[in-house]
C-alpha positions as CSV (number, residue, x, y, z in Angstrom):
1,M,73.2,118.9,138.7
2,A,72.8,122.7,137.4
3,A,69.9,123.1,135.1
4,K,70.6,124.2,131.5
5,K,70.0,128.0,130.7
6,K,67.4,128.0,128.0
7,P,68.7,129.6,125.0
8,I,66.9,132.9,124.1
9,D,64.7,133.0,121.0
10,F,66.6,135.7,119.2
11,E,63.7,136.8,117.0
12,K,61.3,137.2,120.0
13,S,63.8,139.0,121.9
14,L,64.5,141.3,119.0
15,Q,60.8,141.8,118.4
16,D,60.2,142.6,122.0
17,L,63.2,145.3,121.9
18,E,61.5,147.0,119.0
19,N,58.2,146.9,120.8
20,L,60.0,148.3,123.7
21,V,61.7,151.2,121.5
22,T,58.3,152.1,119.9
23,A,56.5,152.3,123.3
24,M,59.3,154.6,124.4
25,E,59.1,156.9,121.8
26,K,55.6,157.6,122.1
27,G,56.6,159.5,125.2
28,D,53.7,158.5,127.1
29,M,55.8,156.8,130.0
30,T,56.4,157.9,133.5
31,L,60.2,158.4,134.6
32,E,59.8,155.2,136.6
33,E,58.4,153.2,133.6
34,S,61.0,154.7,131.2
35,L,64.1,153.5,133.6
36,K,62.4,150.1,133.9
37,A,62.0,150.0,130.1
38,F,65.6,151.2,129.5
39,E,66.6,148.4,131.8
40,T,64.8,145.8,130.1
41,G,66.0,147.2,126.6
42,I,69.9,146.9,127.8
43,Q,68.9,143.3,129.0
44,L,67.5,142.1,125.7
45,T,70.4,144.0,123.7
46,R,72.9,142.1,125.5
47,E,70.8,139.0,125.1
48,C,70.7,139.4,121.1
49,Q,74.3,140.3,121.2
50,T,75.4,137.1,122.9
51,R,73.1,134.9,120.6
52,L,74.9,136.6,117.7
53,A,78.3,136.0,119.0
54,E,77.3,132.3,119.4
55,A,76.2,132.0,115.9
56,E,79.2,133.8,114.7
57,Q,81.3,131.5,116.5
58,K,79.4,128.4,115.2
59,V,79.6,129.7,111.4
60,Q,83.5,130.2,111.8
61,L,83.8,126.5,113.3
62,L,81.7,125.2,110.4
63,T,83.7,127.2,107.8
64,E,87.0,125.9,109.2
65,Q,86.0,122.3,109.3
66,Q,84.9,122.7,105.6
67,G,88.0,124.5,104.5
68,E,87.7,127.3,102.0
69,L,84.3,128.2,100.8
70,Q,83.8,129.2,97.3
71,A,81.1,131.9,96.2
72,T,78.6,130.4,93.8
73,P,76.1,132.5,92.0
74,F,72.7,131.5,92.4
75,D,70.7,130.3,89.4
76,T,68.3,133.2,88.7
77,D,67.0,131.8,85.4
78,L,63.9,130.1,86.3
79,S,62.5,129.6,82.9
C-alpha cells in the first residue's frame, strides 16, 4: 500500500516563500545560493498553487451541492 502524501501546510509554505524572497532581496547570497533559493521558491509556489486549486474545487463542489447561494449582509450593528 502506497503511503499517502501529507498535505502541505499552505500558511507555512507561504511564509517560507515570503522569507525566501526577503532573503534573496537582500542580495547577500552567492550565485549557487541564489539558484538553490530560486529552485525552492518555484517548488513552494507550485505547492501553494496546487493547494489553492484544491480548495477552489472543494468550494465549487460545496456550492454545487448546496444549490444557489445568496449574499446576506453582515449585521454590523453591535449595540
